[in-house]
C-alpha positions as CSV (number, residue, x, y, z in Angstrom):
1,M,-0.1,0.1,0.3
2,A,1.4,3.7,-0.8
3,P,2.0,5.9,1.9
4,S,-0.1,9.0,2.9
5,L,1.1,12.0,1.0
6,T,0.5,15.7,1.2
7,R,-0.7,17.5,-2.2
8,S,-0.2,21.1,-3.3
9,P,-3.1,23.7,-2.2
10,R,-4.5,23.2,-6.2
11,F,-5.1,19.6,-4.7
12,Q,-6.9,20.8,-1.6
13,V,-9.2,23.1,-3.4
14,A,-10.4,21.0,-6.5
15,C,-10.0,17.5,-5.5
16,C,-13.3,17.0,-3.1
17,L,-15.8,18.0,-5.8
18,A,-14.1,16.4,-9.0
19,V,-12.8,13.2,-7.5
20,A,-15.6,13.0,-4.8
21,L,-17.9,12.3,-7.2
22,L,-16.4,10.0,-9.8
23,F,-14.0,8.0,-7.8
24,Q,-15.6,8.4,-4.3
25,A,-13.5,5.1,-2.8
26,T,-9.9,5.9,-4.3
27,T,-9.5,9.8,-4.0
28,A,-7.1,9.2,-0.8
29,L,-4.0,7.3,-1.5
30,N,-3.7,6.3,2.2
31,A,-7.1,4.5,1.7
32,A,-6.2,0.8,2.1
33,R,-5.6,-1.0,-1.0
34,P,-8.5,-4.0,-0.8
35,S,-7.0,-7.1,1.4
36,T,-6.3,-10.4,-0.7
37,P,-10.0,-11.4,-1.0
38,A,-10.5,-15.5,-0.1
39,V,-9.3,-17.2,-3.3
40,A,-11.3,-18.2,-6.4
41,L,-10.3,-21.5,-7.5
42,E,-10.4,-20.6,-11.1
43,V,-9.5,-24.2,-12.2
44,A,-9.0,-22.9,-15.9
45,S,-6.3,-20.9,-14.7
46,A,-4.3,-23.0,-12.9
47,A,-1.7,-25.8,-13.4
48,T,-3.5,-28.8,-13.7
49,G,-2.7,-31.6,-10.8
50,Q,-1.4,-29.0,-7.9
51,I,-2.3,-27.1,-4.8
52,I,-0.5,-24.7,-2.8
53,V,-0.6,-24.9,0.6
54,K,0.8,-22.6,3.8
55,L,1.7,-24.1,7.1
56,R,1.1,-22.5,9.9
57,R,4.1,-21.0,11.6
58,G,5.4,-23.5,14.0
59,T,4.2,-26.3,12.1
60,S,6.7,-28.9,10.4
61,L,6.0,-30.6,7.0
62,S,6.6,-34.1,9.0
63,R,3.9,-32.7,11.8
64,V,1.3,-32.8,8.8
65,A,2.6,-35.8,6.1
66,S,0.6,-38.2,7.0
67,Q,-2.5,-35.9,6.7
68,L,-1.1,-34.6,3.6
69,S,-0.2,-38.3,1.8
70,S,-3.9,-39.7,2.2
71,R,-5.2,-36.7,0.3
72,T,-2.3,-36.1,-2.0
73,Q,0.1,-37.9,-4.2
74,G,3.4,-36.2,-2.8
75,T,5.6,-32.9,-2.9
76,L,6.8,-31.5,-5.8
77,A,8.7,-28.4,-4.4
78,S,8.6,-26.2,-1.4
79,I,9.4,-22.4,-0.8
80,P,11.2,-22.6,3.0
81,H,10.9,-19.4,3.6
82,L,7.5,-18.4,2.8
83,G,6.4,-21.7,4.6
84,V,4.7,-22.9,1.3
85,V,4.2,-26.4,0.1
86,L,3.9,-27.4,-3.7
87,L,1.5,-30.4,-3.6
88,Q,0.9,-32.9,-6.3
89,V,-3.1,-34.3,-6.7
90,S,-5.1,-36.0,-9.1
91,P,-6.1,-33.8,-12.1
92,G,-9.6,-32.7,-11.6
93,A,-9.2,-32.8,-7.7
94,E,-7.6,-29.6,-6.9
95,S,-10.6,-27.8,-5.7
96,A,-12.1,-30.4,-3.9
97,T,-8.8,-31.5,-2.4
98,A,-8.1,-27.4,-1.6
99,N,-11.3,-27.2,0.2
100,E,-10.9,-30.4,2.3
101,L,-7.1,-29.3,3.7
102,R,-8.2,-25.8,4.7
103,R,-10.2,-27.3,7.3
104,H,-6.8,-28.4,8.6
105,S,-6.0,-26.6,11.8
106,D,-2.3,-26.6,11.3
107,I,-2.6,-24.9,7.7
108,E,-3.5,-21.5,6.9
109,W,-4.8,-21.5,3.6
110,V,-4.9,-23.2,0.6
111,E,-4.5,-22.3,-3.3
112,L,-4.1,-23.3,-6.7
113,N,-1.2,-22.5,-9.2
114,H,-2.3,-20.0,-11.1
115,R,-0.8,-18.4,-14.4
116,A,0.7,-15.3,-15.0
117,Q,1.8,-13.3,-18.1
118,T,3.8,-10.7,-19.8
119,T,2.4,-7.3,-19.1
120,A,3.5,-5.7,-22.7
121,A,0.6,-4.8,-24.2
122,P,-0.3,-5.4,-27.8
123,G,2.2,-2.5,-30.9
124,E,16.0,21.8,-25.2
125,L,18.1,20.0,-22.2
126,T,20.8,21.5,-20.0
127,V,22.6,18.4,-19.0
128,A,25.7,16.7,-20.4
129,L,23.9,14.0,-22.3
130,P,25.4,10.7,-23.2
131,D,26.6,9.5,-26.0
132,D,24.3,6.5,-27.0
133,P,23.4,6.8,-30.5
134,M,19.5,6.3,-30.3
135,L,19.1,8.6,-27.3
136,S,17.1,10.7,-29.6
137,Q,15.0,7.9,-30.8
138,Q,13.9,7.4,-26.7
139,W,11.1,9.7,-26.3
140,P,10.0,9.0,-22.8
141,L,13.2,10.2,-21.0
142,S,13.0,13.8,-21.7
143,I,9.4,13.0,-20.5
144,I,10.3,12.2,-17.5
145,H,13.5,14.4,-17.1
146,A,16.4,12.1,-16.9
147,P,18.4,13.8,-18.5
148,E,18.2,16.4,-16.0
149,A,18.6,13.7,-13.3
150,W,21.6,12.3,-14.7
151,S,23.0,16.0,-14.0
152,I,22.7,15.1,-10.5
153,T,23.6,11.3,-10.4
154,H,23.8,7.8,-12.3
155,S,22.9,4.8,-10.2
156,R,26.4,3.2,-8.7
157,D,25.6,-0.2,-8.6
158,M,22.1,-0.7,-7.3
159,I,20.5,-3.8,-8.5
160,I,17.3,-4.3,-10.3
161,A,16.2,-7.7,-10.5
162,I,14.3,-8.4,-13.6
163,L,11.8,-11.2,-13.2
164,D,10.7,-12.1,-16.4
165,T,11.2,-14.4,-19.7
166,G,15.3,-14.0,-19.3
167,T,17.5,-12.2,-20.6
168,Y,19.8,-12.0,-23.6
169,L,23.4,-12.2,-21.8
170,N,25.4,-11.2,-24.8
171,H,23.8,-8.2,-25.9
172,P,26.1,-5.4,-26.6
173,D,24.3,-3.1,-24.3
174,L,23.5,-5.4,-21.1
175,V,26.6,-7.4,-21.0
176,N,28.8,-4.9,-19.2
177,V,25.8,-4.3,-16.8
178,L,24.9,-8.0,-15.9
179,W,24.6,-9.0,-11.7
180,T,27.2,-11.2,-11.3
181,N,26.9,-13.3,-8.1
182,P,29.8,-12.5,-5.7
183,G,29.8,-15.8,-4.0
184,E,29.8,-18.1,-7.1
185,I,32.4,-19.6,-9.2
186,P,30.9,-19.8,-13.0
187,A,31.0,-23.1,-14.7
188,N,32.8,-25.2,-11.5
189,G,29.6,-27.2,-11.2
190,L,29.4,-26.4,-7.3
191,D,27.1,-24.3,-5.2
192,D,30.1,-22.1,-3.8
193,D,27.8,-19.6,-2.1
194,G,25.6,-22.1,-0.3
195,N,22.2,-20.7,-1.3
196,G,21.2,-24.0,-3.1
197,C,21.8,-22.6,-6.8
198,V,24.2,-24.2,-8.6
199,D,26.4,-21.7,-11.0
200,D,24.0,-18.8,-10.0
201,V,26.3,-16.9,-11.8
202,H,23.9,-14.2,-13.4
203,G,21.0,-15.1,-11.8
204,W,18.4,-18.7,-11.8
205,H,15.7,-20.0,-13.6
206,Y,12.0,-21.2,-11.9
207,F,10.0,-22.9,-14.4
208,T,7.3,-25.7,-14.4
209,Q,6.8,-28.2,-17.2
210,C,3.0,-29.5,-18.3
211,D,2.6,-31.9,-20.8
212,T,-0.2,-34.6,-20.9
213,G,-2.0,-33.6,-17.9
214,V,1.0,-33.8,-15.9
215,C,3.0,-30.3,-14.4
216,V,6.4,-31.2,-12.7
217,P,8.0,-27.6,-10.8
218,S,11.6,-27.3,-12.0
219,Q,15.0,-24.6,-12.0
220,N,18.3,-24.4,-13.3
221,R,20.8,-22.1,-14.4
222,L,19.5,-21.2,-17.8
223,I,18.5,-17.6,-17.9
224,G,18.7,-16.9,-21.6
225,D,15.6,-15.3,-23.2
226,D,13.7,-17.0,-25.3
227,N,10.8,-14.6,-25.8
228,G,12.4,-10.9,-26.2
229,H,10.1,-9.2,-23.5
230,G,12.6,-9.7,-20.4
231,T,15.6,-8.5,-22.7
232,H,13.4,-4.9,-23.8
233,V,12.0,-4.8,-19.8
234,A,16.1,-4.8,-18.9
235,G,17.2,-2.2,-21.2
236,T,14.6,0.0,-20.6
237,A,15.9,-0.4,-16.8
238,A,19.5,-0.2,-16.9
239,A,20.6,-0.6,-20.8
240,E,24.7,0.4,-20.4
241,T,24.8,4.1,-20.9
242,N,27.3,6.6,-22.1
243,N,29.2,3.5,-24.3
244,G,28.7,5.0,-27.5
245,M,26.1,2.2,-28.8
246,G,22.3,1.7,-28.5
247,I,20.1,3.2,-26.0
248,A,20.3,4.9,-22.3
249,G,19.4,2.7,-19.2
250,V,17.2,5.1,-17.0
251,S,19.1,4.0,-14.2
252,W,22.4,4.4,-16.1
253,G,24.7,2.4,-13.9
254,A,22.1,-0.1,-12.5
255,R,23.4,-3.7,-11.9
256,L,20.7,-6.2,-13.9
257,M,19.6,-9.5,-11.8
258,T,18.2,-12.0,-14.3
259,V,15.4,-14.0,-12.2
260,K,13.5,-16.3,-15.3
261,V,9.8,-16.9,-14.4
262,L,8.3,-16.9,-17.9
263,D,8.6,-19.1,-20.8
264,Q,8.7,-18.8,-24.3
265,D,5.2,-17.7,-25.0
266,G,5.4,-15.2,-22.0
267,D,3.4,-17.4,-19.5
268,G,4.6,-18.5,-16.0
269,W,2.8,-19.8,-13.0
270,Y,2.6,-17.8,-9.5
271,F,4.7,-20.5,-7.6
272,D,7.7,-20.0,-9.6
273,I,7.2,-16.0,-9.4
274,A,7.1,-16.4,-5.5
275,A,10.3,-18.3,-5.5
276,G,11.8,-16.0,-8.0
277,I,10.9,-12.8,-5.7
278,V,12.4,-14.7,-2.7
279,Y,15.5,-15.8,-4.8
280,A,15.8,-11.9,-5.6
281,A,15.6,-10.5,-2.5
282,D,18.1,-12.9,-0.4
283,N,20.4,-12.4,-3.0
284,G,20.7,-8.3,-2.7
285,A,18.2,-7.2,-5.1
286,Q,17.1,-4.0,-3.8
287,I,14.4,-3.2,-6.5
288,I,12.9,-6.3,-8.6
289,N,10.6,-5.4,-11.4
290,L,7.2,-7.4,-12.4
291,S,6.2,-7.0,-15.5
292,L,3.7,-9.6,-15.3
293,G,0.6,-10.0,-13.8
294,G,-2.3,-12.5,-13.4
295,S,-6.2,-12.1,-12.7
296,S,-6.4,-14.6,-10.1
297,P,-5.9,-13.1,-6.1
298,S,-3.1,-14.4,-4.6
299,Q,-1.8,-15.4,-0.9
300,L,1.1,-16.7,-1.9
301,L,2.1,-13.4,-3.7
302,Q,1.3,-11.6,-1.1
303,D,3.2,-13.6,1.3
304,A,6.0,-13.2,-1.3
305,V,5.7,-9.8,-1.7
306,D,5.7,-9.2,2.3
307,Y,8.6,-11.5,2.8
308,A,11.3,-9.4,-0.3
309,H,9.5,-5.6,1.2
310,A,10.5,-6.7,5.0
311,K,14.3,-7.8,3.6
312,G,14.2,-3.8,2.4
313,S,13.5,-4.7,-1.6
314,L,11.5,-2.4,-3.5
315,L,8.8,-3.9,-5.9
316,V,7.8,-2.3,-8.5
317,A,4.8,-4.0,-10.9
318,A,3.2,-3.5,-14.2
319,S,-0.8,-2.7,-13.6
320,G,-1.6,-5.0,-16.6
321,N,-3.4,-4.6,-19.7
322,N,-6.4,-4.9,-20.4
323,G,-8.1,-2.3,-19.1
324,G,-10.1,-3.5,-16.3
325,A,-8.9,-4.2,-12.4
326,V,-4.8,-3.9,-11.7
327,Y,-3.7,-7.6,-11.9
328,Y,-1.7,-9.0,-9.5
329,P,1.2,-9.0,-7.6
330,G,0.5,-5.2,-8.9
331,A,-2.9,-5.2,-6.9
332,C,-0.9,-6.4,-3.9
333,Q,0.1,-4.7,-1.0
334,N,4.1,-3.5,-0.4
335,V,3.9,-3.0,-4.3
336,L,4.8,0.4,-6.3
337,T,2.3,-0.2,-9.2
338,V,2.2,1.5,-12.8
339,A,0.2,2.7,-15.3
340,A,1.0,3.4,-18.7
341,T,1.0,7.0,-20.6
342,D,1.9,8.2,-24.1
343,A,3.6,10.9,-25.5
344,Q,0.9,13.7,-24.6
345,D,1.0,12.2,-21.0
346,N,-2.8,10.7,-21.7
347,R,-3.1,7.4,-20.4
348,L,-3.0,4.2,-21.9
349,P,-6.5,2.6,-22.7
350,F,-5.6,-1.0,-22.3
351,S,-3.6,0.1,-19.0
352,N,-5.2,-1.3,-15.9
353,Q,-6.8,0.9,-13.5
354,G,-8.0,0.6,-9.8
355,P,-6.9,2.2,-5.9
356,Q,-3.9,0.0,-6.6
357,V,-2.3,2.1,-8.9
358,D,0.5,4.5,-7.7
359,I,2.4,6.4,-10.2
360,A,2.2,6.0,-14.4
361,A,5.3,6.2,-16.6
362,P,5.5,6.0,-20.3
363,G,4.4,3.2,-22.0
364,D,3.7,3.6,-25.7
365,Y,5.8,2.3,-28.3
366,L,9.3,2.5,-26.3
367,I,12.9,1.5,-28.1
368,S,14.6,-1.0,-25.9
369,T,16.8,-4.2,-26.3
370,W,15.7,-7.4,-28.2
371,Y,17.0,-11.0,-27.6
372,L,17.9,-11.6,-31.2
373,P,21.6,-10.6,-32.6
374,S,20.1,-9.9,-36.0
375,I,17.3,-7.4,-34.3
376,P,19.4,-6.0,-31.5
377,Y,16.4,-3.3,-30.5
378,R,12.8,-3.2,-31.2
379,L,9.9,-1.3,-30.2
380,A,7.0,-2.8,-27.7
381,H,4.6,-1.0,-25.7
382,G,2.6,-2.0,-22.9
383,T,2.6,-1.5,-18.5
384,S,5.4,-3.7,-18.9
385,M,7.3,-1.4,-20.4
386,A,6.3,1.6,-18.4
387,A,7.3,-0.3,-15.1
388,P,11.3,-0.7,-16.0
389,H,11.1,3.4,-16.0
390,V,10.1,3.7,-12.4
391,S,12.6,0.5,-11.2
392,G,15.5,2.8,-13.6
393,A,14.2,6.4,-11.5
394,A,14.1,4.3,-8.2
395,A,18.1,3.4,-8.5
396,L,19.1,7.0,-9.7
397,L,17.0,8.2,-6.3
398,W,18.2,5.6,-4.3
399,T,21.6,5.9,-5.3
400,W,21.5,9.4,-4.1
401,R,19.6,8.7,-0.8
402,P,21.3,5.8,-0.1
403,D,20.4,5.9,3.8
404,W,16.6,5.5,2.6
405,T,14.3,2.8,3.3
406,N,12.5,1.4,0.4
407,D,8.8,2.8,1.6
408,Q,11.2,6.3,1.6
409,I,12.4,6.0,-2.4
410,Q,8.8,4.9,-2.9
411,Q,7.1,8.0,-1.0
412,R,9.6,10.4,-2.9
413,L,8.7,9.1,-6.3
414,L,4.9,9.3,-5.7
415,Q,5.1,12.4,-3.7
416,Q,7.2,14.3,-7.1
417,A,5.1,12.8,-9.8
418,D,3.6,15.3,-12.2
419,D,-0.6,15.5,-11.8
420,V,-0.9,15.2,-15.4
421,N,-4.3,14.7,-15.7
422,S,-5.3,17.3,-12.9
423,S,-7.8,19.2,-15.0
424,L,-10.4,16.4,-14.8
425,Y,-8.9,14.1,-11.7
426,P,-7.1,17.0,-9.4
427,G,-4.7,14.7,-7.0
428,F,-4.5,11.2,-6.5
429,D,-6.8,9.0,-8.7
430,P,-7.2,5.5,-10.1
431,L,-6.1,5.9,-13.3
432,I,-2.8,7.2,-13.1
433,G,-2.4,7.0,-9.3
434,W,-0.6,10.2,-8.1
435,G,0.8,11.0,-11.6
436,R,3.5,10.4,-14.2
437,L,6.9,10.1,-13.2
438,N,9.3,13.3,-13.0
439,I,12.4,11.8,-11.5
440,Q,14.0,15.4,-12.1
441,R,11.4,16.5,-9.4
442,A,12.2,13.5,-7.1
443,L,16.0,14.4,-6.9
444,E,16.2,18.1,-7.0
445,G,16.0,19.9,-3.4
446,L,17.6,17.1,-1.8
447,E,20.9,16.8,-0.2
448,Q,23.3,13.7,-1.0
449,G,22.5,11.0,1.5
450,P,25.3,9.5,3.6
451,T,26.5,6.1,2.6
452,P,25.2,3.5,5.5
453,T,28.6,2.4,7.1
454,P,28.2,-1.3,7.1
455,T,28.1,-3.3,10.4
456,T,30.6,-6.0,11.1
457,S,29.0,-9.3,12.1
458,A,29.4,-13.1,11.8
459,T,28.2,-14.1,8.1
460,P,25.1,-15.8,8.5
461,T,24.5,-19.1,7.7
462,R,22.3,-19.0,4.5
463,T,19.0,-20.9,4.0
464,P,18.9,-22.4,0.4
465,T,16.0,-20.6,-2.1
466,C,16.7,-23.2,-4.8
467,T,17.6,-26.8,-5.6
468,T,18.5,-28.8,-8.1
469,T,19.1,-32.2,-9.1
470,P,22.5,-33.4,-9.1
471,S,24.6,-34.1,-11.6
472,P,27.2,-36.2,-10.8
473,T,28.8,-35.8,-14.0
474,C,28.9,-32.2,-15.0
475,T,31.6,-31.2,-12.1
476,P,35.0,-30.9,-14.3
477,S,37.8,-33.2,-13.0
478,P,40.3,-30.5,-10.2
479,T,43.0,-31.6,-12.2
480,V,42.0,-30.6,-15.7
481,T,42.2,-27.0,-16.9
482,V,39.7,-26.5,-19.1
483,T,39.9,-23.8,-21.8
484,T,37.5,-24.6,-24.3
485,A,33.8,-24.5,-23.9
486,M,31.7,-27.6,-24.8
487,V,28.0,-29.3,-25.2
488,S,27.1,-33.0,-24.9
489,G,24.9,-35.3,-23.7
490,L,23.2,-38.4,-25.0
491,A,19.7,-39.4,-26.6
492,W,17.9,-42.6,-25.0
493,R,15.0,-44.8,-25.3
494,D,12.3,-43.2,-22.9
495,D,10.4,-46.4,-22.4
496,D,7.2,-45.0,-20.4
497,A,7.7,-41.2,-21.5
498,N,8.2,-40.3,-18.2
499,R,11.0,-37.7,-19.4
500,A,13.7,-39.3,-17.3
501,R,15.9,-41.8,-17.8
502,D,14.8,-45.3,-15.8
503,P,17.4,-48.2,-15.3
504,G,17.4,-50.6,-18.2
505,E,16.5,-47.7,-21.2
506,P,18.7,-47.6,-24.0
507,P,21.1,-45.7,-25.7
508,L,19.7,-44.7,-29.4
509,A,22.0,-44.5,-31.6
510,G,22.0,-42.4,-35.3
511,V,19.8,-39.6,-33.7
512,T,21.0,-36.0,-35.0
513,I,21.3,-33.3,-32.7
514,I,22.2,-30.0,-34.2
515,L,23.3,-26.5,-32.7
516,K,22.3,-23.2,-34.0
517,D,23.1,-19.8,-33.2
518,A,21.1,-17.2,-31.2
519,D,19.1,-16.5,-34.6
520,H,18.6,-20.3,-34.8
521,Q,21.1,-20.5,-37.8
522,E,22.5,-23.8,-37.8
523,L,26.1,-24.1,-36.8
524,A,27.3,-27.8,-36.7
525,R,25.4,-31.1,-36.5
526,Q,26.4,-34.3,-35.1
527,V,24.7,-37.9,-35.1
528,T,24.8,-40.0,-31.6
529,G,27.0,-43.1,-31.4
530,L,26.4,-46.5,-30.6
531,D,26.7,-45.3,-26.6
532,G,23.8,-42.7,-27.8
533,T,26.0,-39.9,-27.1
534,Y,27.1,-36.8,-28.9
535,A,29.3,-33.7,-28.2
536,F,30.4,-30.1,-29.6
537,T,33.3,-29.2,-28.2
538,S,36.1,-26.2,-29.1
539,L,32.9,-23.6,-28.4
540,P,33.4,-19.9,-28.0
541,A,31.3,-18.0,-24.9
542,D,28.3,-17.4,-26.8
543,S,23.8,-17.5,-26.9
544,Y,23.0,-21.4,-28.5
545,V,19.8,-23.1,-29.2
546,L,20.3,-27.0,-29.4
547,T,17.6,-29.1,-31.0
548,R,17.4,-33.1,-32.8
549,E,15.5,-34.4,-35.6
550,D,13.3,-37.6,-34.2
551,P,14.2,-41.0,-35.1
552,L,11.9,-42.5,-37.5
553,G,9.2,-44.0,-35.5
554,Y,10.2,-41.9,-32.3
555,T,8.2,-38.6,-30.8
556,V,10.7,-36.5,-27.8
557,T,10.0,-36.3,-24.6
558,Y,12.6,-34.6,-23.2
559,P,13.0,-32.0,-22.7
560,V,9.2,-31.2,-22.9
561,A,9.8,-28.6,-25.7
562,G,12.4,-30.3,-27.9
563,S,15.1,-27.9,-28.1
564,Y,17.6,-26.0,-25.3
565,V,18.3,-22.1,-25.2
566,F,21.3,-21.2,-23.2
567,C,24.3,-19.1,-22.7
568,L,27.3,-20.9,-23.0
569,L,30.1,-19.1,-20.2
570,Q,33.9,-19.2,-21.6
571,G,35.3,-22.3,-20.5
572,E,32.1,-23.8,-19.7
573,Q,30.9,-27.8,-19.7
574,L,27.5,-29.0,-20.1
575,T,27.4,-32.9,-20.5
576,E,23.6,-33.1,-19.4
577,M,21.9,-32.1,-22.4
578,N,20.0,-35.4,-22.9
579,F,17.0,-36.0,-24.9
580,G,14.6,-38.9,-24.6
581,F,12.4,-40.4,-27.4
582,A,9.4,-42.8,-26.8
583,L,7.8,-44.8,-30.2
584,W,5.0,-43.1,-31.5
585,P,2.2,-43.1,-30.4
586,T,3.3,-42.2,-26.5
587,P,2.8,-44.7,-23.8
588,T,0.7,-43.0,-20.8
589,P,3.3,-40.6,-19.0
590,T,3.6,-41.2,-15.2
591,A,4.3,-38.5,-12.8
592,S,7.4,-39.2,-10.1
593,P,6.8,-36.8,-7.2
594,S,9.5,-36.0,-4.8
595,P,9.4,-37.8,-1.5
596,T,10.8,-34.3,0.2
597,C,9.8,-30.4,0.2
598,T,13.2,-29.4,-0.2
599,R,14.3,-31.2,-3.2
600,L,12.7,-31.5,-7.2
601,P,11.9,-34.3,-9.3
602,T,14.9,-36.4,-10.1
603,A,14.9,-35.1,-14.0
604,T,17.5,-33.5,-15.2
605,P,16.3,-29.3,-15.3
606,T,15.7,-28.0,-19.0
607,S,16.2,-24.9,-20.5
608,S,13.1,-23.2,-22.2
609,P,12.2,-23.9,-25.7
610,T,13.3,-22.4,-28.9
611,L,10.9,-20.0,-30.9
612,T,10.8,-20.4,-34.8
613,P,12.3,-16.6,-35.5
614,T,10.3,-14.1,-36.9
615,S,11.2,-12.0,-40.3
616,T,8.4,-9.0,-40.4
617,V,6.1,-6.9,-38.1
618,T,4.7,-9.7,-36.2
619,P,2.9,-10.4,-32.9
620,V,5.5,-12.0,-30.7
621,L,3.7,-12.6,-27.2
622,R,0.6,-13.9,-26.2
623,L,-0.9,-11.2,-24.0
624,Y,-4.2,-9.9,-22.8
625,I,-5.0,-7.4,-25.7
626,P,-3.2,-8.0,-29.1
627,E,0.1,-6.5,-29.1
628,F,3.0,-5.4,-31.7
629,L,6.7,-5.2,-31.9
630,F,8.5,-3.6,-34.9
631,A,11.4,-4.5,-35.8
632,L,14.0,-1.5,-36.7
633,E,15.5,-1.4,-39.7
634,N,19.6,-0.4,-39.3
């Protein structure tokens, strides 16, 4: 919920008449946001065969294990920091099981694992300007007065977590501003910092695989973008600035933590988003950008937001793009929720509205970074594109006042917003909140704050926020110095089509494995040998796509999408890029739930699937209203 604010005399004179008539319930920002309503079990928007359970404080999973085992089919995953467990149930029994478990005295709440999507919509300065050649095409920067703000400060290594479809890690305008985990040694196959994530050098990936009615949560280190939305959002917030290329990021200096929680279609699940929020907060993200949302209310998302807010993070979320009520997590308490405006400061018609909207920012046909090397920059629009302007602005303000809390940063941004629709709705209104972002006003008149003095204390024991299935063959031998990168794996016959290699399932020889670049242009191909293995060696660090040709009479079962999309680091060895094939037609899959709440199913984690490249103006993201992304001709 936004802090209470006071407006200028024009607000005090005009607000009562106009706003009382039009928005009786929303004319004061200190009116509480609606509390999260009782969860409506909308099965159509939820993962099949899954429910989420929150245990009451002080209750262990073992205490309720017997009751849960009689009603569910096992534990799929958990978020220990939130006391939340993802359970597998019989498909079609989600609502009935949830209603039954709600009566259990040790359970605080139960809800389904709902779907969320990206919120990109469908289509003279007295300052020292940076030298980015596309700066003149970034019309929002002048609207929010970023150049004037840059004359006051640049962000100094503030960490902005982008929870989205991933990031094109080798983009020339992003590669130098990526957050790097200080406690992780790249490509050694070890969890060096003890956070439960192996080789989470630049971030982490939470995802759920659903195939033939079976949904399995998973996670891995593959955070490359296979959609474009996340890369676009990241560039707006923090593209490298004054580097003589491309665009300027609003923050001019922030670091980008990538937390991939949406797939190649821009879709994701609430459980993965909540886990991603916890990961970002635990790993030092001061600002968490959520350019995504779903219509179903969720106590899980509220708990995750509260956890991150309590740790000091500022959460910035898009309001949504169907013109209706604000989507979640934007509708949660302790979130700075952003609507979208155009170049004339008009609210865009698709921008969702309600008492949860705090502020607006430009969101109409914005240029930013893109995930294809052949199309490095693209235009997009939506509240997804508005939110990172606010995230970047928050990074600038927080750099100037590092002694402030997340609530103080939010309050200052809202206090100094331009009330651009005051002729109709003076003061706060549910269309654009307190007004359109103005980062110059937020900084002007403020003395630079002192840098907080770090306190000396013992290093705390870290509670893992993510776990991966151990891969015993992926750790390089300590006696070998790896100088070139490689990708290898095997093809096997997945007799029961359960997407995991079981004892007795033989290797498949003669399978063609194809390596492509990020533009999906073929680089090389190999045929698996008698032992089913293949290997591509001496590879440079770059983004790749790995796919296959199905053998005659077989269909691919693993990975679910049939392909891997990944970023290969210098000297890295990825040795578990496996492919499973079942005889066609495939047998009915069987689920293999994990027996504990801290481990995931034993199938090797996969990356997100590949996309077929587009060549002209094409709808790319599956969203609330038709959206258009425009390729720029170079």
